[in-house]
C-alpha angles and dihedrals in degrees: 000000000000092000091047092053089048092051088054093052093254098131095161093051089046091053093049092048095051093045090050090050091050089052092051094048090050091046087055090047089236100155094185095050090048095048095049093046089050087056092050088050089052091052091050093050090048094053089048092050096245092137100171092050090046091051093051093048095048094044088050093049092052094048092051094047090050092049089054093047088238100159100185091043093049093049094049091046088049088052091048092049088051092056090052089049089051091049088052090055093253093127099157090054090045090055092049090050091045094050092047091050092047091052095045092047093050093047089060097037095250101152094177093055091048093050091052092048091051091048091054090045092054091057093048093047092051092050088056090048093248091134101164090056090045090054092048092051093046092049093050092046094051090047094051093045093051092049088055096050100087115100098007122142119247097262093049092044091053089052091048091051090050090051094048090051093049095051093043091052092051089048093049093052092046088051092051093050091047094049092049094051098036110036092179089063094045100096095048094040095047092047089056090046089054091055090048090054092049091052095052 
């Protein structure tokens, strides 16, 4: 319900719905439901620019997932925490978190987790003017997310589309920066950027 409200541009209603869901999971002593919902709440705060609250939520989600021994959940929470760190300008820490999340996700075969980690890493690489690495991460993230798209429910598919657009946008910006600073790379890089734009 919270993601539906957000899609309709009703951010306050989305926040209330997700906070209510978190309270319900905690009242039921459902640790997994609460940890996942805390991560959703962190994502919502991040998109709204409330970075301190996003940090608290994602750190809390990670701690809960680790305490349960939930490896996919911990890896995805680590990737989400990396995105918050990047938004706060802590790009080195964001890359460390993203890389760890990517490796953990790949070790257990969680393609969605690795796609999210790569998307976050692309943003952090671009912020550090490492545009070729940003482009490669964005490209890999888009590829992995598109491969996951078949057979998803509408809510999951909407989240996936948002992730593909975010990764493609970062890749396009990185390609543009790279083409301007290294004209010899421009044809190859811009061709790849065009494919990224088509895929999103």
